[in-house]
Residue, then its C-alpha position, 0 to 999 in steps of 0.5 A: m484460253k477462251k477458244l480452248l474452253l469454248s472448243l471443249a464446251l462445244l466437243l461436250a455438247l456434241s458428244i452428248s447429243f449424239t450419245s443420247c440420240r442413239d440411246t433414244k432410238k435404242s430405247a424406243d426400238d426396246a419400247v416398240e419390241n416390249v409392246g409387241d411382247a406384251m400384245d403377244d402376252a395379252a392375246d394368249a392370255v384371252e385365248e386361254t381365257a376363252e378356252d377356260a370359258g368354253d370348258a366351263v360352259d361344257n361342264a355347265i351344260d353336262a351338269v344341267g343334263d344330269a340334273v335333267d336326267a335325275t329329275v326324270d328318273a325320280v319322277t317317273d320312279d315317284a309316278a310308278n310307285e304311286v300308280k302301284e300303291a294305287t292299284n293295291 
């Protein structure tokens, strides 16, 4: 009876150790794959953010250019009006 119980205990211990090794390897492979996917997603997010930042800079440059043009036009119009009034 002792040998039967010891044999069953040994069989149970061996089956658990083999099962856990395979699951751990598979889990580790899944974890590595998940990390790779996360890194790809992060790289895509960084690229998209850089593109958005570039677009924002372009829009800001356009807005500054428009503001400069409007200021030049206003100053030119004011100066022309002042010269016109001074000559009258």
